[in-house]
Every structure is written in structure tokens, then in C-alpha cells.
C-alpha positions as CSV (number, residue, x, y, z in Angstrom):
1,X,-28.7,-191.1,22.7
2,X,-30.2,-190.9,19.1
3,X,-27.2,-192.8,17.6
4,X,-27.5,-195.5,20.2
5,X,-31.2,-195.9,19.5
6,X,-30.8,-196.1,15.8
7,X,-28.1,-198.7,16.2
8,X,-29.9,-200.8,18.7
9,X,-33.3,-200.5,17.2
10,X,-32.1,-201.3,13.8
11,X,-30.1,-204.2,15.1
12,X,-33.3,-205.4,16.8
13,X,-35.4,-205.0,13.7
14,X,-32.9,-207.2,11.6
15,X,-32.7,-209.9,14.3
16,X,-36.5,-210.1,14.9
17,X,-38.1,-209.6,11.5
18,X,-39.6,-212.6,9.8
19,X,-39.6,-214.6,13.3
20,X,-42.9,-215.4,15.2
21,X,-41.4,-217.8,17.8
22,X,-41.0,-216.7,21.4
23,X,-39.2,-217.7,24.5
24,X,-39.1,-219.0,27.3
25,X,-38.3,-222.3,25.5
26,X,-39.0,-221.2,21.8
27,X,-37.3,-217.9,22.5
28,X,-33.7,-218.3,21.0
29,X,-34.4,-215.8,18.1
30,X,-35.8,-213.1,20.2
31,X,-33.1,-213.4,23.0
32,X,-30.3,-215.3,21.8
33,X,-30.0,-217.4,24.8
34,X,-28.3,-220.6,23.4
35,X,-29.8,-223.0,26.0
36,X,-33.1,-222.3,24.7
37,X,-32.2,-223.4,20.9
38,X,-31.7,-226.8,22.5
39,X,-34.9,-226.9,24.3
40,X,-36.8,-225.5,21.4
41,X,-35.2,-228.1,19.2
42,X,-36.2,-230.9,21.5
43,X,-39.7,-229.9,21.6
44,X,-39.7,-229.8,17.6
45,X,-38.1,-233.2,17.4
46,X,-40.4,-234.6,20.0
47,X,-37.4,-235.3,22.2
48,X,-38.4,-236.3,25.7
49,X,-37.0,-234.1,28.4
50,X,-37.4,-235.4,31.9
51,X,-35.5,-232.4,33.4
52,X,-38.5,-230.1,33.4
53,X,-42.2,-230.7,34.0
54,X,-45.2,-230.0,31.9
55,X,-45.5,-226.4,33.5
56,X,-42.4,-225.1,32.0
57,X,-43.6,-225.1,28.4
58,X,-45.4,-221.6,28.2
59,X,-44.7,-219.3,25.4
60,X,-43.8,-215.7,25.7
61,X,-47.1,-214.7,24.6
62,X,-48.9,-216.9,27.0
63,X,-47.0,-214.9,30.0
64,X,-48.8,-212.2,31.5
65,X,-49.0,-209.7,34.3
66,X,-51.8,-210.7,36.7
67,X,-52.5,-207.3,38.5
68,X,-52.8,-204.7,35.8
69,X,-56.2,-204.1,36.8
70,X,-54.9,-203.0,40.2
71,X,-52.0,-201.0,38.8
72,X,-52.5,-197.8,40.7
73,X,-53.5,-199.5,44.1
74,X,-51.2,-198.9,46.9
75,X,-49.6,-201.8,48.7
76,X,-51.3,-201.2,51.8
77,X,-54.7,-201.7,50.0
78,X,-53.6,-204.9,48.6
79,X,-51.8,-206.6,51.5
80,X,-54.6,-206.6,53.7
81,X,-54.7,-209.9,55.9
82,X,-57.7,-212.2,55.4
83,X,-58.3,-213.8,58.7
84,X,-59.6,-217.3,57.4
85,X,-57.1,-217.5,54.8
86,X,-54.3,-216.7,57.0
87,X,-55.4,-219.4,59.7
88,X,-55.6,-221.9,57.1
89,X,-51.8,-221.2,55.9
90,X,-50.4,-220.9,59.5
91,X,-51.7,-224.3,60.3
92,X,-48.8,-225.6,58.4
93,X,-45.9,-223.5,59.2
94,X,-43.8,-225.1,62.2
95,X,-43.3,-221.9,64.1
96,X,-39.7,-220.6,65.0
97,X,-37.2,-220.3,62.1
98,X,-40.2,-219.9,59.6
99,X,-41.6,-216.7,58.1
100,X,-44.0,-216.5,55.2
101,X,-46.3,-214.4,53.2
102,X,-48.9,-215.7,50.7
103,X,-51.2,-213.8,48.3
104,X,-53.9,-215.4,46.4
105,X,-54.3,-213.4,43.2
106,X,-56.7,-215.7,41.3
107,X,-59.3,-213.0,41.4
108,X,-57.6,-209.4,41.5
109,X,-60.8,-208.0,42.7
110,X,-61.0,-210.4,45.8
111,X,-57.3,-210.9,46.9
112,X,-56.6,-213.1,49.9
113,X,-53.5,-212.4,52.1
114,X,-51.7,-214.3,54.8
115,X,-48.7,-213.3,56.7
116,X,-46.6,-215.0,59.4
117,X,-43.5,-213.4,61.0
118,X,-43.3,-211.4,57.9
119,X,-41.1,-208.8,59.2
120,X,-38.4,-211.2,60.5
121,X,-35.0,-210.5,58.8
122,X,-33.0,-213.2,57.0
123,X,-30.0,-213.2,55.0
124,X,-31.5,-213.4,51.2
125,X,-28.7,-215.3,49.7
126,X,-29.4,-215.9,46.0
127,X,-32.9,-214.3,46.2
128,X,-31.1,-211.0,46.1
129,X,-30.2,-211.7,42.5
130,X,-33.7,-210.1,41.8
131,X,-32.5,-206.9,42.8
132,X,-29.5,-207.2,40.5
133,X,-31.9,-208.1,37.9
134,X,-34.0,-204.9,38.7
135,X,-31.1,-202.9,38.6
136,X,-30.1,-204.0,35.1
137,X,-33.7,-203.0,33.8
138,X,-33.6,-199.8,35.7
139,X,-30.4,-198.6,34.0
140,X,-31.6,-199.9,30.6
141,X,-34.7,-197.8,31.1
142,X,-32.5,-194.8,31.8
143,X,-30.1,-195.4,28.9
144,X,-33.0,-195.8,26.3
145,X,-36.2,-194.3,28.0
146,X,-38.2,-194.2,24.7
147,X,-37.5,-197.7,23.2
148,X,-37.9,-200.9,24.8
149,X,-36.7,-202.6,21.5
150,X,-33.4,-200.8,21.8
151,X,-33.1,-202.1,25.3
152,X,-33.7,-205.6,24.4
153,X,-31.5,-205.1,21.4
154,X,-28.6,-204.1,23.8
155,X,-29.4,-207.2,25.9
156,X,-29.1,-209.3,22.8
157,X,-26.2,-208.0,21.2
158,X,-23.9,-206.5,23.8
159,X,-21.4,-209.3,24.6
160,X,-19.1,-208.9,27.6
161,X,-16.6,-211.4,29.3
162,X,-16.5,-212.6,32.8
163,X,-12.8,-211.5,33.5
164,X,-12.1,-211.8,37.3
165,X,-15.5,-210.7,38.2
166,X,-17.2,-213.8,37.4
167,X,-14.8,-216.5,38.7
168,X,-15.0,-218.3,42.1
169,X,-18.2,-219.9,42.1
170,X,-19.2,-223.4,42.1
171,X,-22.4,-223.2,40.4
172,X,-22.1,-224.5,36.9
173,X,-23.6,-222.7,33.7
174,X,-25.1,-224.5,30.7
175,X,-23.1,-223.7,27.6
176,X,-24.7,-225.1,24.4
177,X,-22.7,-225.2,21.1
178,X,-25.3,-224.9,18.4
179,X,-23.2,-226.1,15.5
180,X,-22.1,-229.3,17.4
181,X,-25.3,-229.6,19.2
182,X,-23.5,-230.4,22.4
183,X,-24.4,-229.1,25.9
184,X,-21.6,-228.9,28.6
185,X,-22.0,-227.7,32.2
186,X,-19.1,-226.0,33.8
187,X,-18.1,-223.2,36.1
188,X,-17.7,-219.8,34.6
189,X,-13.8,-219.0,33.6
190,X,-12.5,-215.3,33.2
191,X,-12.5,-216.0,29.4
192,X,-16.4,-216.6,29.0
193,X,-18.1,-214.2,26.9
194,X,-21.8,-214.2,26.7
195,X,-24.7,-211.5,25.9
196,X,-26.0,-209.6,28.5
197,X,-29.3,-211.7,28.0
198,X,-27.3,-215.0,28.6
199,X,-25.5,-213.6,31.7
200,X,-28.8,-212.5,33.2
201,X,-30.2,-216.1,32.4
202,X,-27.2,-217.8,34.0
203,X,-27.7,-215.6,37.0
204,X,-31.3,-216.6,37.4
205,X,-32.1,-220.0,35.8
206,X,-29.0,-221.6,37.4
207,X,-28.4,-219.0,40.0
208,X,-24.9,-218.5,39.2
209,X,-22.9,-216.1,41.2
210,X,-20.3,-215.1,38.7
211,X,-22.9,-214.4,36.5
212,X,-24.8,-212.2,39.0
213,X,-21.3,-210.1,39.4
214,X,-21.1,-209.6,35.9
215,X,-24.6,-208.4,35.6
216,X,-24.2,-206.0,38.4
217,X,-21.0,-204.8,37.0
218,X,-22.5,-204.1,33.7
219,X,-25.6,-202.2,35.5
220,X,-23.0,-200.1,37.3
221,X,-21.1,-199.3,34.0
222,X,-24.3,-198.2,32.4
223,X,-25.0,-195.8,35.4
224,X,-21.3,-194.5,34.9
225,X,-21.2,-194.2,31.2
226,X,-24.8,-193.4,30.1
227,X,-24.9,-193.4,26.3
228,X,-21.4,-194.3,25.7
229,X,-21.9,-197.6,27.5
230,X,-22.9,-199.3,24.2
231,X,-19.6,-198.8,22.6
232,X,-17.6,-199.1,26.0
233,X,-14.8,-201.5,25.6
234,X,-13.3,-203.9,28.3
235,X,-10.1,-202.2,28.6
236,X,-12.0,-198.8,29.0
237,X,-14.1,-200.4,31.8
238,X,-11.2,-201.9,33.7
239,X,-9.7,-198.4,33.5
240,X,-12.6,-196.9,35.0
241,X,-12.5,-199.3,37.9
242,X,-8.9,-198.8,38.5
243,X,-8.9,-194.9,38.4
244,X,-12.3,-194.4,40.4
245,X,-12.0,-194.2,44.1
246,X,-13.2,-197.3,46.0
247,X,-15.8,-195.5,48.2
248,X,-17.3,-193.8,45.0
249,X,-17.7,-197.3,43.5
250,X,-19.1,-198.8,46.3
251,X,-21.7,-196.1,46.8
252,X,-22.8,-196.3,43.0
253,X,-23.1,-200.0,43.0
254,X,-25.0,-199.9,46.3
255,X,-27.6,-197.2,45.0
256,X,-28.1,-198.8,41.7
257,X,-29.3,-202.0,43.3
258,X,-31.3,-200.6,46.5
259,X,-32.7,-197.3,45.2
260,X,-35.2,-199.1,42.9
261,X,-36.4,-201.1,45.8
262,X,-36.9,-197.7,47.9
263,X,-38.9,-196.4,45.1
264,X,-41.2,-199.4,45.2
265,X,-41.9,-198.7,48.8
266,X,-39.9,-201.3,50.2
267,X,-37.8,-199.9,53.0
268,X,-33.8,-200.8,53.8
269,X,-35.0,-203.1,56.5
270,X,-37.4,-205.1,54.4
271,X,-34.9,-205.8,51.6
272,X,-31.5,-204.6,50.7
273,X,-28.5,-205.8,49.1
274,X,-24.9,-205.1,50.4
275,X,-22.3,-207.0,48.6
276,X,-21.5,-208.5,45.2
277,X,-21.9,-212.4,44.8
278,X,-18.2,-213.4,44.4
279,X,-15.3,-212.2,46.3
280,X,-13.3,-211.1,43.2
281,X,-15.5,-208.1,42.7
282,X,-14.2,-206.7,46.0
283,X,-11.0,-205.9,44.3
284,X,-12.5,-202.6,43.3
285,X,-16.1,-202.6,45.2
286,X,-16.6,-203.0,48.9
287,X,-19.6,-203.9,50.9
288,X,-22.1,-201.7,52.3
289,X,-24.9,-202.1,54.7
290,X,-25.2,-205.7,54.6
291,X,-27.9,-207.5,53.0
292,X,-31.3,-208.8,54.4
293,X,-34.8,-209.9,53.4
294,X,-38.1,-210.2,54.7
295,X,-41.2,-212.0,53.6
296,X,-43.1,-208.7,53.4
297,X,-40.3,-206.9,51.5
298,X,-40.2,-209.7,49.0
299,X,-44.0,-209.8,48.7
300,X,-44.1,-206.1,48.0
301,X,-41.7,-206.5,45.2
302,X,-43.7,-209.3,43.5
303,X,-46.9,-207.4,44.1
304,X,-45.4,-204.5,42.0
305,X,-44.1,-206.8,39.5
306,X,-47.4,-208.2,38.8
307,X,-49.0,-204.7,38.6
308,X,-46.2,-203.7,36.0
309,X,-45.0,-201.0,38.3
310,X,-41.1,-202.4,38.5
311,X,-39.2,-199.9,36.3
312,X,-42.4,-199.8,34.0
313,X,-44.9,-202.3,32.4
314,X,-42.5,-203.8,29.8
315,X,-39.7,-204.2,32.1
316,X,-41.8,-205.9,34.7
317,X,-43.0,-208.6,32.0
318,X,-39.5,-209.2,30.9
319,X,-38.4,-209.8,34.2
320,X,-41.2,-212.1,34.9
321,X,-40.2,-214.0,31.8
322,X,-36.4,-214.3,32.9
323,X,-37.9,-215.8,36.4
324,X,-40.2,-218.3,34.4
325,X,-38.5,-221.8,35.2
326,X,-37.4,-223.8,32.2
327,X,-34.8,-225.5,34.0
328,X,-34.7,-228.1,36.8
329,X,-36.8,-227.1,39.7
330,X,-35.5,-227.4,43.1
331,X,-36.8,-227.0,46.8
332,X,-40.3,-225.2,46.9
333,X,-40.6,-225.4,43.2
334,X,-39.9,-229.1,43.2
335,X,-43.4,-230.1,44.6
336,X,-45.2,-232.5,42.3
337,X,-48.5,-230.5,42.9
338,X,-46.6,-227.7,40.9
339,X,-45.5,-230.0,37.8
340,X,-48.3,-228.6,35.7
341,X,-48.2,-225.1,37.1
342,X,-46.2,-222.4,35.5
343,X,-43.7,-221.1,38.1
344,X,-41.7,-218.0,38.4
345,X,-39.2,-218.7,41.0
346,X,-35.9,-217.9,42.7
347,X,-34.3,-219.9,45.8
348,X,-31.6,-218.8,47.9
349,X,-29.4,-220.4,50.8
350,X,-26.6,-219.0,53.0
351,X,-25.2,-221.4,55.9
352,X,-22.4,-221.8,58.1
353,X,-20.9,-224.9,59.9
354,X,-18.9,-224.8,63.0
355,X,-16.8,-228.0,62.4
356,X,-15.6,-228.1,66.1
357,X,-19.0,-228.7,67.3
358,X,-20.1,-230.9,64.5
359,X,-17.4,-232.3,62.2
360,X,-20.2,-234.0,60.1
361,X,-22.0,-230.5,59.6
362,X,-23.4,-230.9,56.0
363,X,-24.1,-228.7,53.1
364,X,-27.3,-226.6,53.5
365,X,-27.5,-228.0,57.2
366,X,-25.5,-225.2,58.9
367,X,-25.3,-225.3,62.8
368,X,-24.5,-221.4,63.1
369,X,-27.0,-220.1,60.6
370,X,-28.8,-221.8,57.9
371,X,-30.9,-219.7,55.9
372,X,-33.1,-221.0,53.0
373,X,-35.6,-219.0,50.9
374,X,-38.1,-219.3,48.3
375,X,-40.0,-216.7,46.2
376,X,-42.7,-217.8,43.7
377,X,-45.4,-217.1,41.6
378,X,-47.5,-220.1,40.8
379,X,-50.0,-220.1,38.0
380,X,-52.0,-223.5,37.9
381,X,-54.0,-224.7,34.8
382,X,-57.2,-224.0,36.6
383,X,-56.5,-220.1,36.8
384,X,-55.3,-220.5,40.4
385,X,-52.7,-218.0,40.9
386,X,-50.7,-216.9,43.9
387,X,-47.5,-215.6,45.2
388,X,-45.3,-217.1,48.1
389,X,-42.5,-215.7,50.0
390,X,-40.9,-218.3,52.4
391,X,-38.0,-217.7,54.4
392,X,-36.4,-220.3,57.0
393,X,-33.4,-220.5,59.3
394,X,-33.6,-224.2,60.6
395,X,-30.2,-225.1,62.0
396,X,-28.8,-228.7,61.2
397,X,-31.2,-229.5,58.7
398,X,-31.7,-229.1,54.8
399,X,-34.8,-227.3,54.6
400,X,-35.4,-228.3,50.8
401,X,-37.8,-231.1,51.8
402,X,-39.7,-228.9,54.4
403,X,-40.0,-226.2,51.5
404,X,-41.3,-228.8,49.0
405,X,-43.8,-230.2,51.5
406,X,-45.0,-226.7,52.3
407,X,-45.3,-226.0,48.5
408,X,-47.8,-228.8,48.5
409,X,-49.8,-227.8,51.5
410,X,-50.1,-224.1,50.6
411,X,-51.1,-225.0,46.9
412,X,-53.9,-227.4,48.5
413,X,-55.0,-224.4,50.8
414,X,-55.2,-221.9,48.2
415,X,-56.9,-224.3,45.6
416,X,-59.6,-225.2,48.3
417,X,-60.3,-221.6,49.5
């Protein structure tokens, strides 16, 4: 462990010394995430970027945790419904197929909470990637318990390839060639090699499923190899997967993403993750327990994040930075009322069409099930701050427009309350 800390600590020092710029957008030097280099260059050169709104230009030093003053307060103390606030929120929720929790954290000493069908279970889709991100930081803390710099040094400097784990997803990733100043967007291929930071960014910012499976794989390897992970080769990793019994791999993979949630006070029926995000991962790791999410389970997580209690305070802040949107906003986050706001956002969908029932059943408009979920922390310029966890299952309709409409109405309620 001492050797690992010295290597990573020294590497981090060399790469960070002399630089005072930060991410999200101006964070290339501190993270090595290549797409940030292009965004920072566009800002420096005053190049108009119509892809992202005004609220996407916060710097690292501007991103804070909002509930540190209530770090030791229990969830049961914080999530106490405010009757009038809840009544105002529920006015805009259509009914069947909708569930939500909303927490106004503008004034940490006077929180306002609203809940509607908050214990109803939904397939979380890509919202589950937050659990993978948490597993990564949990394993980093176990690997380097006394040095956060060593953890971020590993995130920046450990490079791994996708291999079969990262293939099979239609979502594209941004690949920026700094020397040629060229950005391309394409699917992940087996030979793609990125740092752990970049794989995590691909998983969150553009919701790439292959990237999620790669990050989960690496968290699993951290748990399996401990201090030897930093020098682990891809050949050694693949040998481990080939020689370890499938049930052992399945149990370990399941534990590393779910046990951190249990430690936060989120029970298995409130939020759990049961399978990798790409089918290729099932070559060695099976599914277990199914996946489910509820608005109350997701709200508990985001409260713990704002308290600095997800893994530890530094990890909570870093997870929040990675959730900060500096790419195109979609669904709930696309509301024009949020253009000037900083948003920390993850969306997920999962749908199924019965073509016999309706040959024209479209994308994100399933007629068997049609889950769409949005979890978001909103920070408006006037210091209005709140958390929303919205989960829907409305058949035969793309609910993106409904999520955007609700975003506007909920923002209006919170700002006027």
C-alpha cells in the first residue's frame, strides 16, 4: 500500500503542480478528460457553444455540498413532509404512472419535502449508473484510505481498454483528438483505451452502457486485487475472470454496487442494481436480484451526497462534480427554466414494445412497459436549490416532454414557496 501511495501521490503532484484551472469545463489538467480540453479551449477563444446553456459553466471551486451543516442528521429527520409544499407539488403530478420526491434545500435549516407515491418501484435504467459510480469511489477509498490525491491520481493515470465488456451499446461517446483539434462521436469498440476518469465521464455525461460495464469491472477488480490493482495487467484481469467461479464473481459484483447503498440506509426494495449494462459482461458475471429504484431511495442517496456521507466528504464532492452537466441537456434537465441553473443530473429509460399489438410502437414509447426516470440537483443563480427524483411508467408515450414540463412547474413552485 505504501508503494502504491508513493507512486500515485507523486504522479498526481507532477501532473497538478503549477496549474490553477479546474473542471468541469476547465478541468482537463486535473482530470485528463479530453473532451474538457475542447470545451475549455472554446471558452478561452470565445467560441459560441450552443450545445450547453449558461448554467453549465461553473468551475470546480464553485461546486459545493449543500447540506454539510446537517451532516449528522438522520434521513428520518430530514425527509419530513411539509404539507403545504407537498400540496403545491402534487398539483402538477398527473397520477397513475408517476412517482416523485422533491426536497427544497435552499435553506438547510428549514427544509421542505414533498413525496408522491414515493415507495413505488420502477426499473431504474441508467439512473443505476450512479450506484456504479459510488462503487468505484468506495473501492478507491478502500484502496487508498489515507490519500484522496492518490485516488484521483489513479483515476487519471490508470488506463484500461474496453475489451468485450464495453461493446454492444448504441450510445456514442465523444472522442477528442487534442493534437488534431477534432471531435468524433462513435460507439465504443473493444480496442478503446481511456483513463478511469474518462470511462466514468463517458458513463455519466453521455450515459454510455459500455463505459458503465467497464467502470463496474474495474471496481470489481479493485475489490479482488486490492493494492495490486494499480499494476494489474489486462491479461491478469482476464485470467482472473476465466479462473474464478461464476457465482463468486456474480456475488462480488453484486455486493460492491449494493452494499454501499445499504450502508447509507437505503434498503434493497428502495434501490438495488442486479445486472451489468451490456450483455457481453454476462460471459463471466451473472445477474442477481433484479434492479429496482424508488423516488424515496434515490432521494435518500442524494441527501447523503449533499451531506458528504457517500463514502466520505471528498468522494461525495467528486461524485457531484462528475454528475454536473457540461453536455447537452435532455428530458427533465432540458427545461428552459433551468438554462441558467447548475444541474447535477442523471436520466434513465427502459422500455419494451409488443409489435404484434402495435407495429408502430416507437422508441421510448413502449406498450409493455415504458420507464423514464430523472434525478437532479438544481442550483439556480438566486440560491434556490432543490433535489427532484421523478420516476414514470406511462405506456405508448415518450415522456421526455412531460418530464420537461414538470421541471418547469416544480421549479416555479420551489422558487415561489
